[in-house]
LOSEKE-654564 format. One record per atom (N, C-alpha, C): residue in three letters; x, y, z. Coordinates in steps of 0.02 Angstrom, whole numbers, plus 32768, in hexadecimal, padded with zeros to 4 digits. Each point is the difference from the previous one (the first is absolute). Layout:
<pts>
ALAXYZ
...
</pts>
This chain:
<pts>
UNK84DD82338477
UNK8015800F7FBC
UNK804A7FEF7FF7
UNK801980057FC2
UNK80457FF17FF1
UNK8020803B7FDC
UNK80418008800B
UNK802580357FDE
UNK80037FF17FB5
UNK7FEC802E7FD6
UNK80017FF37FB8
UNK80467FFD7FE2
UNK803180158026
UNK80457FFE7FE7
UNK80247FC08013
UNK7FFF7FEE8040
UNK80267FC68017
UNK7FD57FC68017
UNK7FBE800A8007
UNK7FD37FCA8012
UNK7FFC7FF2804A
UNK801E8029802B
UNK7FFD7FF68048
UNK7FB9800C801A
UNK7FE87FD3802C
UNK7FBE8009801C
UNK800180398033
UNK7FCF802C7FFA
UNK7FFD803C8029
UNK7FBC80078021
UNK7FFC80278036
UNK7FBE8010801C
UNK7FD780277FCD
UNK7FBD7FFA8004
UNK7FD480207FD0
UNK8007804C7FFF
UNK8013801D8039
UNK800580498004
UNK804880197FF9
UNK802D7FD57FE7
UNK804780147FFB
UNK800880377FCC
UNK802980338012
UNK800E80377FD2
UNK80407FF37FD8
UNK802F7FDB801E
UNK80407FF17FE0
UNK800F7FB6800A
UNK80257FE37FD2
UNK80177FBA8007
UNK80397FFE8031
UNK7FFB7FD58032
UNK80337FFB8034
UNK80407FDF7FE7
UNK7FFD7FE17FC5
UNK803B7FDE7FE6
UNK8025802A7FCC
UNK7FDB801A7FCE
UNK802180257FCA
UNK7FF3804B8002
UNK7FD28016802C
UNK7FF480478009
UNK7FD1801F7FCC
UNK7FDF7FD77FD7
UNK7FD3801B7FCD
UNK7FC780288020
UNK7FF080397FE2
UNK7FC9802A8018
UNK7FBE7FE27FE8
UNK7FE17FD9802B
UNK7FC27FDD7FEE
UNK7FC780317FF3
UNK7FFA80328029
UNK7FC980317FF9
UNK800580237FBC
UNK803D80127FEC
UNK800880227FC0
UNK7FEE7FD37FC6
UNK80117FC08005
UNK7FF07FD17FCA
UNK7FB47FF67FFB
UNK7FDE7FFE8039
UNK7FB77FF98000
UNK7FDF803B7FDD
UNK801A803C800E
UNK7FE5803C7FE0
UNK800C7FFF7FB5
UNK803C7FEA7FED
UNK80107FFD7FB9
UNK7FD57FCE7FDC
UNK7FF37FC6801F
UNK7FD67FCD7FE1
UNK7FB780187FFB
UNK7FEA80238033
UNK7FBA80178000
UNK7FF480337FC8
UNK803480277FF0
UNK7FF880347FCD
UNK800B7FE57FBA
UNK80187FC37FFA
UNK800E7FE37FBF
UNK7FC27FDA7FE7
UNK7FEA800F7FC4
UNK7FC47FDF7FE5
UNK80117FC57FD3
UNK803F7FF97FEC
UNK80137FCA7FD4
UNK800B7FBF8025
UNK7FF97FC77FDE
UNK800A7FBF8021
UNK80497FF58010
UNK800C7FDB8036
UNK80437FEC8014
UNK800F7FBE7FDE
UNK80347FFF7FD8
UNK800E7FC67FD6
UNK80427FE08014
UNK80017FBE8004
UNK803D7FDA800E
UNK800E7FD47FC3
UNK803D7FE47FFC
UNK80117FD87FC5
UNK7FD17FC67FF4
UNK7FEF7FF47FC1
UNK7FD57FC87FEF
UNK80247FBE800F
UNK7FDB7FCF801A
UNK801D7FC08010
UNK801F7FFD8045
UNK7FF880358027
UNK801C80008043
UNK7FDF7FCC802B
UNK80267FDC8028
UNK7FE57FCE802D
UNK800280168049
UNK80208037800E
UNK8002801C8043
UNK8005804B7FFA
UNK7FD48024801E
UNK800080497FFC
UNK7FE1801C803F
UNK7FFF80428004
UNK7FE48021803A
UNK7FC180257FED
UNK7FD18001802D
UNK7FC180227FF4
UNK800E804A7FF4
UNK7FE6801D7FCB
UNK800D80477FF2
UNK7FDF802F8032
UNK7FD27FE58029
UNK7FDF802B8031
UNK80217FFE8044
UNK80107FC38019
UNK801B7FFB8043
UNK80477FE58002
UNK80197FE67FC8
UNK80437FE47FFF
UNK80057FB98018
UNK7FC77FE28011
UNK80017FBB8017
UNK80137FD07FC9
UNK801F7FC78013
UNK80157FCF7FCE
UNK7FC47FDD7FDF
UNK80047FF77FBE
UNK7FCD7FDD7FDA
UNK80227FCB7FD7
UNK7FE97FC28007
UNK801D7FC87FDB
UNK7FC97FDE7FD8
UNK7FF380147FC2
UNK7FC97FE37FD9
UNK800F7FB87FED
UNK7FCB7FD87FFE
UNK80067FBC7FE8
UNK7FFB7FFE7FB4
UNK80157FCA7FE3
UNK80017FFA7FB7
UNK7FBB800B7FE3
UNK7FFB802D7FD0
UNK7FC1800C7FDE
UNK7FD68037801D
UNK800E8015803E
UNK7FD68033801F
UNK800C80447FDF
UNK7FC980237FF3
UNK800380427FE1
UNK7FE28037802D
UNK7FDA7FEC8033
UNK7FE2802F802E
UNK80167FEC8047
UNK80288029801F
UNK801B7FF18042
UNK7FE680338032
UNK7FE67FE88038
UNK7FEB802B8036
UNK80347FFF8037
UNK801B80398011
UNK803380048035
UNK7FE17FEC8042
UNK801E7FD08021
UNK7FE47FE88040
UNK800D80308039
UNK802980347FF5
UNK800F802F8035
UNK7FD3803E7FFD
UNK7FF7801C7FC4
UNK7FD8803D7FFB
UNK7FC07FF77FD7
UNK7FFA7FC87FDC
UNK7FC37FF27FDC
UNK7FFC801D7FBA
UNK803280267FEB
UNK7FFF801B7FBC
UNK800C7FC97FCD
UNK7FDE80067FC7
UNK80067FCD7FCB
UNK802E80187FC9
UNK80247FD17FE3
UNK802F800E7FCA
UNK7FF17FD07FC7
UNK800480177FC3
UNK7FF47FD57FC6
UNK803F7FFC7FD6
UNK80097FC87FDE
UNK80387FF57FD4
UNK7FE880047FB8
UNK801680327FDC
UNK7FEF80077FBA
UNK803D7FF97FD4
UNK7FFA80137FC1
UNK80377FF97FD1
UNK803A802E8012
UNK7FF380358026
UNK803480308011
UNK801C7FF68047
UNK7FE77FCC8022
UNK80197FF38043
UNK7FCA80068034
UNK8014800E803E
UNK7FD180038038
UNK7FE580478006
UNK7FBE80068006
UNK7FE180418008
UNK7FC87FFE8034
UNK7FF780358025
UNK7FCC80038032
UNK7FBB80017FDF
UNK7FD27FDB801C
UNK7FBA80027FEA
UNK7FE0803D8020
UNK7FE4802B7FD6
UNK7FEA80418017
UNK7FC17FFD802A
UNK7FD17FD37FF0
UNK7FC27FFC8026
UNK7FF67FBA8019
UNK7FFE7FF98042
UNK7FFC7FBE801F
UNK7FCB80048037
UNK7FCD7FD67FFB
UNK7FC88004802E
UNK7FF17FBB801F
UNK7FD27FFF802F
UNK7FEC7FC18020
UNK7FB780058015
UNK7FE17FC58008
UNK7FBD7FFB801B
UNK80047FE58047
UNK7FD8801C802E
UNK80027FE88045
UNK7FE47FB98006
UNK801A7FDC8030
UNK7FE97FBB800D
UNK7FC38004802D
UNK7FC77FED7FE5
UNK7FC27FFE8028
UNK7FED7FB98012
UNK80147FD17FD7
UNK7FF37FB9800D
UNK80427FDE8011
UNK801280048040
UNK80407FE58015
UNK7FFC7FC2802B
UNK7FC37FEB8010
UNK7FF57FC6802B
UNK7FFA7FC17FD6
UNK802D7FD2800B
UNK80017FC27FD9
UNK7FC07FD8800A
UNK7FE58001803D
UNK7FC37FDA800D
UNK7FC4801B7FD8
UNK7FFD80437FFA
UNK7FC9801D7FD9
UNK80077FEF7FB6
UNK803F7FFF7FE9
UNK800B7FED7FBA
UNK7FEA7FB77FF5
UNK80107FD58030
UNK7FEC7FBA7FFA
UNK7FB47FF97FFF
UNK7FDD802A8027
UNK7FB77FFE7FFF
UNK7FE580167FBC
UNK801F80347FE3
UNK7FEC80167FBE
UNK80097FC87FCC
UNK803A7FE18003
UNK80107FCA7FD1
UNK7FCF7FC68009
UNK7FF07FF0803F
UNK7FD17FCA800D
UNK7FBC800E7FDF
UNK7FE9803F8006
UNK7FC080137FE2
UNK80037FFB7FB3
UNK803880177FE3
UNK80077FFF7FB8
UNK80037FB87FE5
UNK80247FD58024
UNK80077FBB7FEA
UNK7FC27FD6800F
UNK7FD3801B8029
UNK7FC37FDC8010
UNK7FC3801A7FDB
UNK800A80347FD8
UNK7FC7801F7FDD
UNK7FEA7FD57FC6
UNK7FBF7FF57FFB
UNK7FE57FDA7FC7
UNK7FFF7FB5800E
UNK7FD57FDD7FDB
UNK7FF77FB9800A
UNK80407FD97FF0
UNK802480157FCC
UNK803C7FDB7FEC
UNK803980098031
UNK7FFD8033802B
UNK8037800D802E
UNK7FF57FE38045
UNK7FCD7FD98008
UNK7FF07FE68042
UNK803B7FD9801E
UNK80148012803C
UNK80367FDF8026
UNK804480067FDE
UNK8006802D7FCF
UNK804080067FDD
UNK80378017802F
UNK7FF18030802C
UNK80328018802F
UNK80137FC98032
UNK7FCE7FDC801A
UNK800D7FCC8031
UNK80297FC77FE4
UNK7FF97FF47FBF
UNK80257FC97FE1
UNK804280167FE1
UNK80128040800C
UNK803F801A7FE4
UNK803480098037
UNK803F7FFD7FEA
UNK80388009802F
UNK802180437FF2
UNK800480298034
UNK802180417FF8
UNK804B7FF77FFB
UNK801D80187FC9
UNK80487FFB7FF5
UNK80248042800E
UNK7FDE80387FF5
UNK80208041800A
UNK7FCB80358008
UNK800C802D8031
UNK7FD6803B8007
UNK802C8037801E
UNK801280317FD7
UNK802B80358019
UNK7FEC80437FE2
UNK801580348023
UNK7FF280457FEC
UNK804280227FED
UNK8001801E7FC5
UNK803C80237FE8
UNK7FEB80427FE1
UNK802F802F7FFE
UNK7FF5803D7FD9
UNK801B7FF37FBA
UNK7FD47FFE7FD0
UNK80117FEF7FBB
UNK800480407FD6
UNK803580097FDA
UNK8004803C7FD6
UNK7FD67FFA7FC0
UNK7FD980347FF3
UNK7FD980067FC3
UNK801080437FE0
UNK800A7FFF7FBE
UNK8004803F7FDC
UNK7FB880177FF2
UNK7FEE803A8018
UNK7FBF801D7FF0
UNK8009802E7FC4
UNK7FE47FEB7FC8
UNK800A80237FC1
UNK7FC080267FEF
UNK800580427FFA
UNK7FC680287FEC
UNK7FF67FFA7FB5
UNK7FC67FE67FED
UNK7FF27FF07FB9
UNK7FBD801E7FED
UNK7FFE801F7FC6
UNK7FC080157FE2
UNK7FF87FD97FBF
UNK7FC47FE57FF6
UNK7FF37FD57FC6
UNK7FBF80157FDE
UNK800280007FBD
UNK7FC4800F7FD8
UNK7FF97FCA7FCB
UNK7FC97FDD8002
UNK7FF37FC97FD2
UNK7FC780137FD2
UNK800D7FFF7FBE
UNK7FCC800C7FCE
UNK7FE57FBD7FE8
UNK7FBE7FF98002
UNK7FE07FC07FF0
UNK7FCA800A7FCB
UNK7FFF7FD37FD0
UNK7FC97FFB7FD1
UNK7FE37FBA8007
UNK7FBF7FFE8010
UNK7FE07FC0800D
UNK7FBD7FFC7FDD
UNK7FEA7FC37FF3
UNK7FBD7FF67FE5
UNK7FCD800B8038
UNK7FCA80227FEF
UNK7FCB800C8031
UNK7FD67FC18004
UNK800A7FD88033
UNK7FE07FBE8006
UNK7FB480088005
UNK7FE980358021
UNK7FB880098007
UNK7FDF800B7FBC
UNK802080277FD5
UNK7FE6800D7FBD
UNK80007FBF7FD8
UNK80387FDB8004
UNK80057FC27FDA
UNK7FCA7FCE8015
UNK7FF67FFB8043
UNK7FCF7FD08019
UNK7FBA80137FE8
UNK7FF280407FFD
UNK7FBF80177FE8
UNK7FF67FEF7FB7
UNK803380097FD8
UNK7FFB7FEF7FB9
UNK7FF47FB67FF6
UNK80247FD68026
UNK7FF77FB87FF9
UNK7FBA7FEB8015
UNK7FE7801D8037
UNK7FBD7FEF8018
UNK7FCB80137FCD
UNK8007803C7FE4
UNK7FD080187FCE
UNK80017FD47FC2
UNK803C7FF07FE9
UNK80077FD57FC5
UNK7FE27FBB800C
UNK800D7FE4803B
UNK7FE67FBE8010
UNK7FB480008002
UNK7FE38037801A
UNK7FB780058003
UNK7FE280027FB9
UNK802080287FD5
UNK7FE880057FBB
UNK80057FBD7FDD
UNK80367FDD800B
UNK80097FBF7FE0
UNK7FCA7FCF8018
UNK7FF080048040
UNK7FCD7FD5801C
UNK7FBC800C7FE0
UNK7FEE80407FF7
UNK7FC080117FE1
UNK7FFF7FEA7FB7
UNK8037800D7FDD
UNK80037FED7FBA
UNK7FFE7FB47FF9
UNK80217FDF802C
UNK80007FB77FFD
UNK7FBC7FE3800C
UNK7FDC801E8031
UNK7FBC7FE7800E
UNK7FD2800A7FC5
UNK8006803B7FE2
UNK7FD580107FC6
UNK80107FD37FC5
UNK80407FFA7FF1
UNK80137FD97FC5
UNK7FF57FB5800D
UNK80087FEC803E
UNK7FF57FBA8010
UNK7FB87FEC7FF4
UNK7FD2802E800E
UNK7FB97FF17FF5
UNK7FF07FFA7FB7
UNK802480257FD7
UNK7FF27FFF7FB8
UNK80207FC47FDE
UNK80367FE7801D
UNK80267FCC7FDD
UNK7FFC7FBD8024
UNK7FC87FF5801D
UNK7FF57FBD801D
UNK802B7FF2803C
UNK800E80338027
UNK80257FF5803D
UNK804B80067FFA
UNK801A800C7FC5
UNK804980087FF9
UNK80118049800F
UNK801D800D803B
UNK800B80448017
UNK803580257FD9
UNK7FF480417FF8
UNK8031802A7FDE
UNK803B8010802E
UNK7FF47FFC8042
UNK80358012802F
UNK802B7FC58013
UNK80167FD87FD1
UNK802A7FC7800E
UNK804780148013
UNK802A7FCF8012
UNK8045800D8015
UNK802880277FCD
UNK7FF87FEF7FBF
UNK802980217FCD
UNK7FEE804A7FFB
UNK7FBF800F7FFE
UNK7FEB80457FFB
UNK80118027803F
UNK7FF37FE0803A
UNK800E80208040
UNK804A80118005
UNK802A7FD27FF0
UNK8048800D8005
UNK801680367FD0
UNK7FE480007FC3
UNK801380337FCF
UNK7FEC80468016
UNK7FC180068019
UNK7FE880428013
UNK80238018803F
UNK80097FD48031
UNK80238015803D
UNK804780137FF2
UNK80207FD97FD3
UNK804580107FEF
UNK800780447FE1
UNK7FD2800F7FD1
UNK800480417FE0
UNK7FEF80388031
UNK7FD37FF28030
UNK7FEF80338032
UNK803A800F802D
UNK80217FCC801A
UNK803A800B802C
UNK8039801F7FDA
UNK80087FEC7FC1
UNK8036801D7FD8
UNK7FF6804A7FF6
UNK7FC180137FF3
UNK7FF180477FF9
UNK800A80258041
UNK7FEF7FDD8038
UNK8008801F8041
UNK8048800F8010
UNK802D7FD47FEC
UNK8047800B800E
UNK8019803F7FDF
UNK7FE380117FC8
UNK8016803B7FDD
UNK7FDD803F8017
UNK7FC77FF98025
UNK7FDA803C800F
UNK7FFA8011804A
UNK7FEE7FCF8029
UNK7FF0800D8047
UNK804180028029
UNK801D803A8004
UNK803E80088026
UNK7FF880358035
UNK80277FF88034
UNK800080318037
UNK804880108011
UNK8012803F8000
UNK804380168012
UNK7FFF80228044
UNK80317FEF8029
UNK8003801F8042
UNK80487FFE8019
UNK800E80278033
UNK80428003801F
UNK7FFC7FEB8049
UNK80347FDF8018
UNK80087FF08047
UNK803F80248018
UNK7FF880338029
UNK80388027801A
UNK80057FF5804B
UNK803B7FEB8017
UNK800A7FF28047
UNK804580198015
UNK800580128041
UNK80408010801F
UNK800D7FCB8036
UNK803D7FE88002
UNK80137FCC8030
UNK803E80158027
UNK80017FEB8040
UNK803E7FFC8025
UNK80107FB68004
UNK80207FE77FCB
UNK80057FB87FF7
UNK803B7FE38026
UNK7FF37FCC802A
UNK80377FE18026
UNK80237FC97FD8
UNK804280057FFC
UNK80287FCB7FE0
UNK802F7FE58035
UNK7FFA7FC08010
UNK802A7FE28033
UNK804980037FEA
UNK802C8015802E
UNK8046800C7FEE
UNK802C7FC3800F
UNK7FE37FC68005
UNK80267FC2800C
UNK7FED7FCC7FCC
UNK80307FE87FDB
UNK7FF37FCE7FCC
UNK7FE47FC0801E
UNK80167FED803C
UNK7FE77FC3801F
UNK7FB680048012
UNK7FE5803E8002
UNK7FBA80098012
UNK7FD580157FC5
UNK801B7FFC7FC3
UNK7FD980137FC5
UNK7FC27FD57FF7
UNK80027FC3801B
UNK7FC57FD47FFD
UNK7FC580208023
UNK800E802C8031
UNK7FCC801F8027
UNK7FF680497FED
UNK801380127FC3
UNK7FF780447FE8
UNK7FB680138000
UNK7FED80388020
UNK7FB980147FFE
UNK7FE9800F7FB9
UNK7FC17FEE7FF2
UNK7FE3800D7FBE
UNK7FD5803E8002
UNK7FD180028030
UNK7FD4803A8006
UNK8002801D8047
UNK80277FE2802C
UNK800080158046
UNK802080458007
UNK7FE18029802A
UNK801B8043800E
UNK800B8007804B
UNK803C80168013
UNK800F800D8046
UNK7FDD80418017
UNK7FF680068040
UNK7FE2803D801D
UNK803780358006
UNK8011801F7FC9
UNK8038802F7FFF
UNK7FF4803F8028
UNK7FC1800F800E
UNK7FF2803C8027
UNK80197FF98048
UNK80127FC38015
UNK80187FF48043
UNK804C7FFC8003
UNK802280067FC8
UNK80487FF88000
UNK8023803D801E
UNK803B7FF4801B
UNK802B8034801C
UNK80467FF67FE5
UNK802B8030800D
UNK80467FF77FEC
UNK801E7FC78028
UNK802B7FDA7FE0
UNK801D7FC58020
UNK802B8013803C
UNK7FF57FDD8037
UNK8025800C803D
UNK80127FBC801D
UNK80417FEF7FFD
UNK80177FBF8018
UNK7FF27FF6804A
UNK7FFF80358027
UNK7FF67FF98049
UNK7FB97FEB8011
UNK7FD180087FD1
UNK7FBB7FED800D
UNK7FF17FB87FED
UNK80317FDD7FE4
UNK7FF77FBB7FEB
UNK800F7FD2803B
UNK7FD17FD58014
UNK800D7FD08036
UNK803D7FD57FF1
UNK80257FED8033
UNK803E7FDB7FF6
UNK7FF57FBB7FE2
UNK7FC57FE3800A
UNK7FF47FBE7FE5
UNK7FE580017FB9
UNK7FFA803C7FE2
UNK7FE980067FBB
UNK803C800E7FD3
UNK800A7FD57FCF
UNK803A80077FD4
UNK7FF180307FC7
UNK802E802E7FF4
UNK7FFB802E7FC7
UNK80257FE07FC5
UNK7FDB7FEF7FCC
UNK801E7FDD7FC7
UNK801E80327FCE
UNK80387FEC7FE4
UNK801E80267FC8
UNK7FE27FE87FBF
UNK800D80247FCA
UNK7FE27FEE7FBF
UNK80357FF77FCA
UNK7FEB7FDF7FCA
UNK802D7FF67FC7
UNK7FDE80137FBE
UNK7FCA80278003
UNK7FDF801A7FC4
UNK800A804C8000
UNK802380197FCD
UNK800F80477FFB
UNK7FC5802A7FEC
UNK800880428006
UNK7FCA802F7FF3
UNK7FE97FFD7FB7
UNK802F7FFE7FD1
UNK7FEE80007FB9
UNK7FDA7FC07FED
UNK80177FC8801C
UNK7FDD7FC17FF4
UNK7FB98003801B
UNK7FF8801E803B
UNK7FBE8006801F
UNK7FD2802B7FD5
UNK801A80357FE2
UNK7FD7802A7FD4
UNK7FE87FD97FC3
UNK802C7FD87FE3
UNK7FEE7FD87FC7
UNK7FCA7FCD8013
UNK80087FE08039
UNK7FCF7FCF8016
UNK7FBD8020800F
UNK8001803C801E
UNK7FC280238010
UNK7FDA80117FC0
UNK802380167FCC
UNK7FDF80107FC1
UNK7FE07FC27FE2
UNK80237FC78002
UNK7FE57FC27FE3
UNK7FC37FE88028
UNK800580048043
UNK7FC97FE8802A
UNK7FC3802D7FFB
UNK800A80417FFB
UNK7FC8802E7FF9
UNK7FDF7FF87FBC
UNK80277FF47FCC
UNK7FE47FF47FBD
UNK7FD37FC28002
UNK80177FCC8021
UNK7FD87FC38006
UNK7FC0800D8028
UNK800680278036
UNK7FC7800F802A
UNK7FCC80287FDA
UNK801680307FD8
UNK7FD280287FD7
UNK7FDB7FD47FCE
UNK80247FD17FE2
UNK7FE17FD27FD1
UNK7FCA7FD68022
UNK800E7FE9803D
UNK7FD07FD88025
UNK7FC18029800F
UNK800A80408011
UNK7FC6802B800E
UNK7FD680097FC1
UNK802180087FC7
UNK7FDA80087FC2
UNK7FD97FC17FEF
UNK801F7FC58007
UNK7FDD7FC27FF0
UNK7FC97FF08033
UNK8005801C803C
UNK7FCB7FF68031
UNK7FC180267FEC
UNK800880377FDA
UNK7FC780277FEA
UNK7FE37FE57FBE
UNK802D7FED7FD3
UNK7FEB7FE87FBE
UNK80287FC27FEE
UNK7FDD7FCD7FE9
UNK80217FC27FED
UNK801880017FB8
UNK7FDF80277FD6
UNK801180027FB9
UNK802B803D7FF2
UNK803F7FFD8015
UNK802F80377FF6
UNK801D7FFB7FBA
UNK7FFB80367FDA
UNK801C80017FBC
UNK804380247FFE
UNK800880358026
UNK803F80258002
UNK800D80158048
UNK80407FFE8013
UNK801280148044
UNK8048801A7FFF
UNK800A803C801B
UNK8043801D8002
UNK800780278042
UNK80397FF48022
UNK800C80208041
UNK804080297FFF
UNK7FFB803E8016
UNK803A802B800A
UNK800D8007804B
UNK803D7FF38015
UNK801280028047
UNK80388031800B
UNK7FF6802D8030
UNK8034802F8014
UNK80147FF48048
UNK80427FFE800C
UNK801A7FF58043
UNK801D8041801B
UNK7FEC8010803D
UNK801A803D8020
UNK80327FED8035
UNK7FF68015803D
UNK80317FF58035
UNK7FF97FBB8020
UNK80337FEC8024
UNK80007FC18025
UNK8016800D8047
UNK7FEF7FD0802B
UNK801A80028045
UNK800A7FB98017
UNK80287FF78033
UNK800B7FBE801C
UNK7FD77FFA8040
UNK7FD07FD27FFF
UNK7FD47FF58039
UNK80137FC08024
UNK800880058042
UNK800A7FC48029
UNK7FBC7FED801D
UNK7FE47FC87FE9
UNK7FBE7FEB8016
UNK80067FC3802D
UNK7FDB7FFF8038
UNK80017FC4802C
UNK7FD77FC87FE1
UNK80207FC87FF3
UNK7FE07FC97FDD
UNK80067FBF802A
UNK7FC77FE08009
UNK7FFF7FBE801F
UNK80027FCB7FC9
UNK802D7FD08007
UNK80027FC67FD4
UNK7FED7FC38029
UNK7FC97FE07FEC
UNK7FE97FC38022
UNK80027FC77FCE
UNK80297FCE800F
UNK80067FC77FD2
UNK7FEB7FC08024
UNK7FD47FDA7FDF
UNK7FE67FC2801C
UNK800C7FC77FCF
UNK80007FC4801C
UNK80027FC37FD7
UNK7FBE7FDB800A
UNK7FDD7FF67FC8
UNK7FC17FDB8003
UNK80077FC27FD3
UNK800F7FC88020
UNK80077FC07FDD
UNK803180067FC6
UNK80398021800D
UNK803480087FCE
UNK7FF7803C7FD3
UNK7FCA80258008
UNK7FF2803A7FD6
UNK801180408026
UNK8023802D7FDF
UNK8014803F8020
UNK7FC780327FFE
UNK7FF2801E8039
UNK7FD080378005
UNK8023803C801F
UNK7FFF80387FDE
UNK8021803C8018
UNK7FCE803A8000
UNK7FFD80248038
UNK7FD7803C8004
UNK802E803A8011
UNK7FF980367FDA
UNK8028803D8009
UNK7FD080368019
UNK800C8017803D
UNK7FD0802D8022
UNK802280428011
UNK7FDD80367FF1
UNK80178043800F
UNK7FFD800C804C
UNK8039800A801F
UNK8003800B8048
UNK7FEA80458015
UNK7FEF802B7FCF
UNK7FE680428010
UNK7FB47FFF8000
UNK7FE27FE87FCA
UNK7FB780027FF9
UNK7FDE7FBD800F
UNK80277FCA8000
UNK7FE27FBE8009
UNK7FE57FE27FC0
UNK800980237FC7
UNK7FE87FE67FC1
UNK80297FC77FE5
UNK7FE17FD47FDA
UNK80237FC77FE1
UNK801C80177FBD
UNK804280017FFA
UNK802080167FC2
UNK7FFF7FC77FCC
UNK80127FC48017
UNK80007FC67FD4
UNK7FEE7FC28028
UNK7FE47FCF7FDE
UNK7FF77FBD801C
UNK80107FCE7FCA
UNK802F7FD5800D
UNK80177FD07FCE
UNK7FF27FBA801A
UNK7FDF7FD97FD6
UNK7FF07FBB8012
UNK7FBF7FFB8027
UNK7FDE803A800B
UNK7FC180008025
UNK7FC8800B7FCE
UNK7FDA7FCC7FF2
UNK7FCA80057FCF
UNK7FCA802E801A
UNK7FE9802B7FD5
UNK7FCB802F8012
UNK7FBC7FE37FEE
UNK7FD280028030
UNK7FBD7FE57FF4
UNK7FD380367FE4
</pts>
C-alpha cells in the first residue's frame, strides 16, 4: 500500500508511515466509517487511490479506473472522482485458450455454409480480459394493443367461403359469369378487414425485470449485448489478487448515468421486439421503464478475431459460462 499523505510505498500491515509519520491505522478506520464518496478535483491527471493511496494515472477519456494495487474502482463524474460503491466480478471458468479455440472451431464449422470456415481463416487475435459492464437493474412494463390475427383470419375464411357459394349459385343462373369475381371479392374482403381493424383487438401487458449489462467501453459498443444475461448468481466482490497476472483488467469510459440511459433505450427496444414476436399487427405500444440500482461488474471476456478472405469475423465469448455474447461477420445458418 501507499501512504495517503506523501505517497511513500509501505508494507501492507504498516501502522504508521515511515517517512511522514501518518497514522495509517487511524485513517483506515476513518475511511471505513465514512459513507460518502471520496472526491478529487475534476480533470485530475494524477491522483491517489482513496482506499490505499496508490498512484493512479488515468488515460484521456477514461471514466472508470481500477486501482492496480488494491482493486478498488473510481469513477469520474461532473463533481470529480468518486468511489464506486458496488464492484463485483465473475470467476474465470473458461481460461484455456485451446478450449476456446475448439469452441470457435465448432461454431465456425456449424451448418452447411460454414464448412471449412475455421480452416480457411487466419487467427489475428485471441485474448482474455476483464471487461467492465454496468449492470443496471431495470423494471419495464409495456402496454400493447394488437389485432387478434386468429379472429381476423376466421372472418376472412368465412367471408371467402360465402363468396364462393354465392358465386357458384349466381354463376349457374347467369350463364357461368360468377358473382365472386375480383371486384366483388376485393370489395367484400376490404370491408371485412376494415371492420376487423375497428373491432378485433387484444390488449395485454409485458412486464419484465432485467439486470441489464451495458458495456462500459465505447470501443466495445459494437459488441453490446442485446439479450445476453450473465450468470450473476456466481459473482463475488471484486478482488484484484484473484485475477491471473496474464489477464488484463480494462478501464472504462462510459459513466454510470450514460449507462442508465442506454439501458432504458435498449430495454425499451427489447420489450418492443417481444411484443412484435407475439403479434404482428401492433396498433398501440407504450413502455414505461424504471431504473433502480447499478453495479460495476468485471466479466471475463474472450475476443477472437479472424480474417476470412479479407472479411473480419469476431466472436465474443463469456469466459465464465462459455456462452457466445456476440458474433460479427459469422453468418448464421
